[in-house]
C-alpha positions as CSV (number, residue, x, y, z in Angstrom):
1,M,54.1,146.0,154.5
2,S,53.6,148.4,151.8
3,S,57.5,149.6,152.0
4,T,58.7,146.1,151.8
5,G,56.4,145.1,148.7
6,H,54.1,142.9,150.4
7,S,50.8,141.9,148.1
8,Y,47.5,142.3,149.6
9,H,47.0,138.4,150.0
10,S,50.4,138.1,151.7
11,A,49.5,140.9,154.0
12,K,46.2,139.2,154.9
13,H,47.9,135.9,155.2
14,E,50.6,137.2,157.6
15,L,48.1,139.1,159.8
16,G,46.0,135.8,160.1
17,H,49.1,134.3,161.5
18,L,49.6,137.0,164.0
19,C,46.1,136.7,165.1
20,S,46.8,133.1,165.5
21,H,49.7,133.8,167.9
22,H,47.5,135.9,169.8
23,V,44.9,133.2,170.4
24,D,47.8,130.8,171.3
25,L,49.2,133.2,173.9
26,G,46.1,134.1,175.4
27,L,46.3,137.8,174.3
28,S,43.5,140.2,173.5
29,L,41.9,140.0,170.1
30,A,40.4,143.2,170.3
31,G,42.5,144.7,167.4
32,F,41.2,142.0,165.2
33,E,37.7,142.4,166.0
34,C,37.0,145.8,166.0
35,G,36.8,146.3,162.3
36,C,39.4,148.9,161.8
37,L,41.9,146.2,160.6
38,E,39.4,144.9,158.0
39,R,39.0,148.4,156.6
40,A,42.5,148.9,156.6
41,L,43.1,145.8,154.5
42,C,40.4,147.0,152.0
43,G,42.2,150.3,151.7
44,Y,45.5,148.3,151.3
45,K,44.0,146.4,148.5
46,C,42.6,149.4,146.8
47,I,45.9,151.3,146.6
48,H,48.2,148.0,145.9
49,G,45.8,145.9,144.3
50,A,45.7,142.1,144.4
51,W,48.8,141.1,142.5
52,H,48.1,138.4,139.6
53,T,49.5,135.2,140.7
54,S,51.1,132.7,138.3
55,A,48.7,129.9,137.3
56,K,48.8,126.5,138.6
57,L,49.2,125.0,135.2
58,P,50.7,121.4,134.8
59,I,54.3,120.9,133.7
60,T,54.0,118.0,131.0
61,L,57.2,116.2,129.8
62,P,57.4,118.6,126.6
63,L,57.4,121.6,129.0
64,L,59.9,120.0,131.5
65,R,62.2,119.7,128.3
66,R,61.5,123.5,127.5
67,L,62.3,124.4,131.1
68,A,65.8,122.5,131.3
69,A,66.6,124.1,128.0
70,A,65.7,127.6,129.3
71,V,67.7,127.2,132.5
72,D,70.9,126.8,130.5
73,T,70.3,130.1,128.8
74,F,70.5,132.0,132.2
75,S,74.0,133.6,132.1
76,D,73.8,134.8,135.7
77,L,73.7,131.2,136.9
78,S,76.8,129.4,137.5
79,A,77.4,125.8,136.2
80,C,76.9,124.3,139.4
81,N,73.5,126.1,140.1
82,H,72.5,125.2,136.5
83,A,73.0,121.6,137.5
84,V,71.1,122.3,140.9
85,F,67.8,123.7,139.3
86,K,67.7,121.0,136.4
87,A,68.2,118.3,139.1
88,A,65.5,119.8,141.1
89,F,63.0,120.3,138.5
90,T,63.5,117.0,136.7
91,L,63.3,115.2,140.0
92,S,60.1,117.1,141.2
93,F,58.7,115.9,137.8
94,A,59.8,112.0,137.8
95,C,58.8,111.6,141.6
96,F,55.6,113.8,141.6
97,L,57.1,115.8,144.2
98,C,55.6,118.6,146.3
99,L,57.5,121.9,146.5
100,G,58.2,121.5,150.4
101,E,59.7,118.2,149.8
102,V,62.5,119.9,147.5
103,V,63.2,123.1,148.7
104,W,64.5,124.9,152.0
105,D,62.5,127.6,153.8
106,W,63.6,129.6,156.9
107,H,61.3,127.6,159.4
108,T,62.2,124.4,157.7
109,N,64.0,122.0,160.3
110,P,67.6,121.4,159.3
111,A,66.9,117.6,160.0
112,V,64.6,117.6,157.2
113,V,66.7,118.9,154.2
114,L,67.4,116.6,151.3
115,R,71.0,115.5,151.6
116,I,73.4,113.8,149.2
117,G,73.1,110.8,151.8
118,S,69.3,110.8,150.7
119,V,70.0,109.3,147.2
120,E,71.2,105.7,146.6
121,L,72.0,105.0,143.1
122,A,71.1,101.8,141.3
123,A,72.1,100.5,137.8
124,D,68.8,102.2,136.2
125,H,67.2,104.0,138.9
126,A,67.9,106.2,142.1
127,I,66.1,105.7,145.2
128,I,65.5,108.9,147.3
129,T,64.7,108.9,151.0
130,L,62.3,111.9,151.6
131,P,62.5,112.8,155.2
132,V,59.4,114.9,155.1
133,S,56.4,114.6,152.7
134,K,52.6,115.1,152.6
135,T,52.0,111.7,152.4
136,D,54.0,110.8,155.4
137,P,52.0,112.4,158.2
138,F,54.1,110.6,161.0
139,R,57.6,111.5,159.3
140,L,58.7,108.0,159.1
141,G,60.7,108.8,156.0
142,I,59.2,107.9,152.4
143,K,61.3,106.5,149.5
144,V,60.5,107.4,145.9
145,V,61.9,106.0,142.8
146,A,63.6,108.1,140.0
147,P,64.4,106.3,136.8
148,L,67.2,106.5,134.4
149,V,65.8,107.7,131.1
150,G,68.8,108.9,129.1
151,S,67.6,112.2,127.9
152,P,67.9,115.8,128.7
153,E,65.1,115.7,131.3
154,C,66.6,112.6,132.9
155,P,66.8,113.3,136.8
156,I,69.7,110.6,137.3
157,A,71.9,112.3,134.7
158,H,71.7,115.7,136.7
159,L,71.9,114.5,140.1
160,C,75.1,112.5,139.3
161,H,76.5,116.0,138.8
162,L,75.5,116.9,142.3
163,L,76.6,113.8,144.0
164,S,80.2,113.9,142.6
165,G,82.8,114.2,145.5
166,R,80.6,115.7,148.0
167,P,80.1,114.5,151.5
168,S,76.8,112.6,152.2
169,S,75.9,115.4,155.0
170,A,75.9,118.2,152.4
171,P,72.5,119.5,151.1
172,L,71.4,117.7,147.9
173,F,70.3,121.0,146.3
174,G,73.1,123.2,147.6
175,L,73.5,126.6,146.0
176,G,76.6,128.9,146.0
177,P,80.4,128.1,145.5
178,S,80.7,125.5,148.0
179,G,77.2,124.1,147.5
180,A,76.4,124.5,151.3
181,D,73.3,126.6,151.0
182,P,70.2,124.5,150.6
183,L,67.8,125.7,147.8
184,P,65.4,128.2,149.2
185,R,61.7,128.2,147.9
186,S,62.0,131.6,146.6
187,S,64.8,130.7,144.2
188,F,63.1,127.6,142.9
189,I,59.9,129.7,142.4
190,A,61.8,132.6,140.9
191,V,63.6,130.4,138.5
192,L,60.5,128.7,137.6
193,R,58.7,131.7,136.9
194,R,61.5,133.4,134.9
195,A,61.7,130.3,132.5
196,I,57.9,129.4,131.7
197,A,56.1,131.6,134.2
198,F,54.8,128.5,136.1
199,T,54.5,127.9,140.1
200,G,56.1,125.3,142.3
201,H,52.6,123.3,142.4
202,S,53.1,122.6,138.6
203,F,55.4,119.6,138.9
204,R,53.1,117.1,141.0
205,R,49.9,118.4,139.3
206,G,51.8,117.9,135.9
207,A,53.0,114.8,136.3
208,A,49.4,113.2,137.3
209,T,48.1,115.2,134.3
210,W,50.7,113.8,131.8
211,V,50.4,110.3,132.9
212,A,46.7,110.5,132.5
213,H,46.8,111.7,129.2
214,L,49.2,108.7,128.2
215,G,46.3,106.5,129.4
216,A,47.7,105.5,132.7
217,S,45.2,103.9,135.1
218,P,44.1,105.5,138.3
219,E,46.0,102.9,140.4
220,T,49.1,103.5,138.6
221,I,48.9,107.2,139.1
222,Q,47.8,106.9,142.6
223,C,51.0,104.5,143.2
224,L,53.4,106.7,141.4
225,G,52.3,109.7,143.5
226,C,52.3,108.0,146.7
227,W,48.7,109.0,147.2
228,N,46.8,107.2,149.9
229,S,43.4,108.3,148.7
230,D,41.6,109.1,145.5
231,C,42.3,112.8,146.0
232,F,45.0,112.6,143.2
233,Q,42.1,113.1,141.1
234,C,42.1,116.8,141.7
235,Y,45.6,116.9,140.3
236,V,44.4,115.7,136.9
237,D,43.8,118.4,134.5
238,H,41.6,118.1,131.6
239,S,41.9,120.2,128.4
240,A,38.9,121.9,126.8
241,S,38.6,119.5,124.1
242,E,38.8,116.7,126.5
243,R,36.1,118.4,128.6
244,C,33.9,118.8,125.3
245,D,34.3,115.1,124.6
246,L,33.4,114.1,127.9
247,S,30.2,116.6,128.1
248,I,29.0,115.3,124.6
249,A,29.4,111.6,125.8
250,A,27.8,112.2,129.4
251,L,24.9,114.7,128.8
252,F,24.1,114.3,125.1
253,S,24.7,110.9,123.9
254,V,21.2,109.8,124.4
255,R,18.6,112.3,123.2
256,D,15.3,110.2,123.3
257,S,14.2,109.1,126.7
258,P,11.2,109.4,129.3
259,L,10.8,112.9,130.7
260,V,11.3,111.6,134.2
261,P,13.7,108.4,134.3
262,D,12.1,105.2,135.3
263,S,14.2,104.8,138.5
264,A,13.4,104.6,142.3
265,S,15.7,107.4,142.7
266,W,13.6,109.8,140.9
267,Q,10.1,111.2,142.0
268,D,7.5,111.4,139.2
269,M,6.6,115.1,139.5
270,G,3.4,114.8,137.6
271,A,2.1,112.4,140.3
272,T,2.3,114.8,143.2
């Protein structure tokens, strides 16, 4: 793993997978339980360290605009690949998409790769059918809507470049001269980090944070992100100033009050 440049966390993660396979196959776990492997991992960490990972920061609309502009400056990307990355980034933001709903990975089932035929254009929006989604555990397919907003961060404008003259079976985000290679996770993250040093998780988190910042109701955020529960609240980040205001309002707005609140849920410690 050292020769291939694996980080400590990556090595630990892959060894965990290996242990899981041993359990599934009924093989001996003696090598994992004797303590030697744990000490080896500690030594690996001491030698190579734990790499700094990019922060899971929210991509807001102004940052999305900067991201799209940065992609245009990458001279090592072809014009077609420019369009692919900008379409993938803007669609991820507009539809609150997770990374796994956009990219291809080595273990991805080809049947769940987004295709040209997954997109249905209308006058002022596009409907994208996601064959796989975190919010669709039974793999029935889920439809998301991308609006036509007429600006550099408009997902429809970038999608139209990808749809023109391509068969419905072709990957929607296809790289290479022929556009036949699905966009891999590694390329998506590499370009994102190169442009603004963010991670793939930033789009869904960023979209939720941005609409909350603009005053959207919890019901609106839940609807736009296709959340089935209130777990979306974990995706909404608040700035230090917002947390300061919340703290003042919640903790310090009333200064004169009984030592112990007059409520059945509180016990008068002086009476015991």
